[in-house]
C-alpha positions in Angstrom: 4.0 15.0 7.9 6.7 14.9 10.7 4.7 17.1 13.2 2.2 14.5 14.3 2.6 13.6 18.0 4.0 10.2 19.0 1.7 7.5 20.3 1.5 7.6 24.2 4.7 5.9 25.5 4.9 3.0 27.9 5.6 4.0 31.5 9.2 2.7 31.1 9.7 4.7 28.0 9.1 8.3 29.4 12.1 9.6 27.4 9.7 9.4 24.3 7.3 12.0 25.7 10.1 14.2 27.0 11.9 14.2 23.7 8.7 14.8 21.7 7.8 17.7 23.9 11.3 19.3 23.6 11.1 18.7 19.8 7.7 20.5 19.5 9.1 23.4 21.6 12.1 23.8 19.1 14.6 22.6 21.6 16.1 20.3 19.1 19.6 19.7 20.5 18.1 18.8 23.9 15.5 16.7 22.3 18.2 14.8 20.3 20.2 14.1 23.4 17.2 12.6 25.1 16.2 10.6 22.0 19.7 9.2 21.3 20.1 8.2 25.0 16.8 6.4 24.8 17.6 4.7 21.5 21.0 3.6 23.0 19.1 2.0 26.0 16.3 0.5 24.0 18.0 -0.3 20.7 15.1 -2.6 19.6 12.4 0.0 20.3 11.1 1.3 16.9 9.6 4.5 18.5 12.9 5.5 19.9 14.4 5.6 16.3 11.4 7.2 15.0 11.8 10.1 17.5 15.5 10.5 16.4 14.2 10.6 12.8 11.7 13.3 13.5 14.4 15.5 15.3 16.9 14.9 12.6 14.4 15.9 10.0 13.6 19.1 11.8 17.2 19.9 11.9 17.5 19.5 8.2 19.6 16.4 8.4 17.9 14.2 5.8 20.6 11.5 5.8 20.5 11.3 9.5 16.7 11.1 9.6 16.6 8.4 6.8 19.1 6.3 8.8 17.0 6.6 12.0 13.8 5.6 10.2 15.4 2.7 8.5 16.6 1.6 11.9 13.0 1.8 13.1 11.7 -0.3 10.3 14.5 -3.0 11.1 12.9 -3.1 14.6 9.3 -3.1 13.4 8.5 -3.4 9.6 5.1 -1.8 10.3 6.4 1.2 12.2 3.9 3.8 10.8 5.9 6.8 11.8 9.0 5.6 10.2 7.1 4.9 6.9 5.6 8.3 7.0 8.9 9.9 7.7 10.6 8.1 4.8 7.6 9.2 2.6 8.3 12.7 3.6 11.9 12.7 2.7 11.1 11.0 -0.6 8.5 13.6 -1.4 10.9 16.4 -0.4 13.5 15.0 -3.0 10.7 14.5 -5.5 11.0 10.7 -5.5 7.2 10.4 -5.8 7.2 6.7 -6.5 9.0 5.9 -3.3 6.7 8.4 -1.3 3.7 6.6 -2.7 5.0 3.2 -1.8 5.9 4.3 1.8 2.5 5.9 2.3 0.7 2.9 0.9 2.5 0.6 3.4 1.7 3.1 6.1 -2.0 3.1 5.1 -2.1 -0.6 5.3 -0.8 -0.4 8.9 -3.2 2.4 9.9 -6.1 2.4 7.5 -8.2 4.9 9.5 -5.3 7.6 9.7 -6.8 10.4 7.6 -3.4 12.2 7.5 -1.8 9.3 5.6 -4.7 9.1 3.2 -4.5 12.9 2.6 -0.8 12.8 2.1 -1.1 9.8 -0.3 -3.7 11.9 -2.3 -1.3 14.7 -2.4 1.6 12.6 -3.6 -0.6 11.0 -6.3 -1.9 14.4 -7.5 1.8 15.5 -7.9 2.6 12.7 -10.3 2.3 13.1 -14.1 -0.9 11.7 -15.5 -0.5 8.0 -16.3 -1.9 6.0 -19.3 -4.1 3.1 -18.3 -2.8 -0.2 -19.5 -4.9 -2.1 -21.9 -6.8 -5.3 -20.7 -5.5 -8.1 -22.9 -6.8 -11.6 -22.5 -5.4 -12.6 -25.8 -1.7 -12.0 -24.7 -0.2 -14.5 -22.3 2.6 -12.0 -21.5 0.2 -9.3 -20.5 0.0 -10.8 -16.9 -3.8 -11.1 -16.9 -5.3 -14.5 -16.5 -9.0 -15.5 -16.8 -10.0 -18.7 -15.2 -13.3 -20.6 -15.0 -15.3 -21.9 -12.0 -13.2 -25.2 -12.2 -9.9 -23.4 -11.9 -9.1 -24.0 -15.6 -7.4 -21.3 -17.7 -9.7 -19.8 -20.3 -7.4 -17.1 -21.6 -4.3 -15.0 -20.8 -1.3 -15.8 -18.7 0.9 -14.7 -15.9 3.6 -13.0 -17.9 6.1 -15.0 -19.9 5.5 -18.3 -18.1 5.0 -21.5 -19.9 1.4 -22.8 -20.4 1.6 -25.4 -17.6 2.7 -22.6 -15.1 -0.3 -20.5 -16.2 -2.6 -23.6 -15.6 -1.2 -23.9 -12.1 -1.7 -20.2 -11.6 -5.3 -20.4 -12.7 -6.0 -23.2 -10.1 -4.3 -21.2 -7.4 -6.4 -18.1 -8.4 -9.5 -20.0 -8.0 -8.3 -21.2 -4.5 -7.5 -17.6 -3.5 -10.9 -16.4 -4.7 -12.8 -19.1 -2.9 -10.9 -18.8 0.3 -11.3 -15.0 0.3 -15.1 -15.4 -0.4 -15.4 -17.9 2.5 -13.5 -15.5 4.9 -15.6 -12.5 3.9 -18.8 -14.5 4.4 -17.7 -15.9 7.8 -16.9 -12.3 9.0 -20.1 -10.9 7.5 -18.1 -8.3 5.5 -20.5 -8.3 2.5 -19.4 -9.3 -1.0 -15.8 -10.2 -1.8 -14.5 -7.9 -4.4 -10.8 -8.9 -4.8 -7.8 -10.1 -2.7 -4.4 -8.4 -2.9 -1.4 -10.6 -2.4 2.1 -8.8 -2.1 5.2 -10.9 -2.3 8.8 -9.8 -2.4 8.8 -9.9 -6.3 5.3 -9.3 -7.4 1.9 -8.1 -6.5 -1.1 -10.3 -7.4 -4.8 -9.5 -7.4 -7.3 -12.3 -7.6 -11.0 -11.2 -8.2 -14.1 -13.2 -8.7 -16.2 -13.0 -11.9 -19.3 -14.7 -10.5 -20.4 -17.2 -11.4 -17.8 -18.0 -14.0 -14.6 -18.0 -12.1 -12.3 -15.0 -11.9 -9.3 -13.1 -13.0 -5.6 -13.1 -11.8 -3.6 -10.0 -12.3 0.2 -10.2 -12.0 2.4 -7.0 -11.7 5.9 -6.2 -10.4 6.3 -5.3 -6.8 7.1 -1.8 -7.8 3.7 -1.2 -9.2 1.6 1.0 -6.8 -0.9 -1.2 -5.0 -3.8 1.2 -5.7 -3.3 1.0 -9.4 -2.9 -2.7 -9.5 -6.4 -3.0 -7.7 -7.9 -0.5 -10.1 -6.6 -2.4 -13.1 -7.9 -5.6 -11.6 -11.4 -4.0 -11.3 -11.2 -3.0 -15.0 -10.1 -6.6 -15.8 -13.2 -8.0 -14.1 -15.5 -5.7 -16.2 -13.7 -6.8 -19.3 -13.8 -10.4 -18.2 -17.6 -10.2 -18.1 -17.7 -8.8 -21.6 -15.3 -11.5 -22.8 -17.5 -14.3 -21.3 -20.7 -12.9 -22.7 -19.2 -12.8 -26.2 -17.8 -16.3 -25.9 -21.2 -17.8 -25.1 
């Protein structure tokens, strides 16, 4: 996970190429000297801190590598190399939840990078089997809300919130679904299946249940995005059955 080459550097950042070539040759002390000098000269360059992290990891200095990769993310929150590096360290210490979270973030930044997807599959395969949460529209605290085509709440809630807050969430959910559907049609991307919203405290998925409205799924930010989306897809199927039975 740390042996992938860096992206081609800018002409003014030739130290990145030199440091990486030294690292790949196993000349770690020389590589580190080059990388640290470059990071000192360009402290806001995420790639410089990423290179330091790679070298530190090769030296077995996990704390130093983590510090460097955190520094890279402070320069650029979407630094893919740093996200992959932190995932590598988390996997090595068997913190599979953090490894999955870091790789998911990296996959969002580089969705066509097959090495990230392969690493994500490996991390997920290493985790204990998990029990799927039940889809409960009759429990307002379950964090699953069903709304109609007018944005009115039909069942469920957003998790412990008052009814009026759930009503507001239903209207917001309809707005999300409509805007996502409009964007997908304008870009000719096919059918809109869902929209994932990631906030600092929670993850939301809004999904249409055509032509009857949609569902809004609310989960904590620590919940893996892939599982949240998978649960939303099950909620859509359950919503269709619920609506058929309610007719």
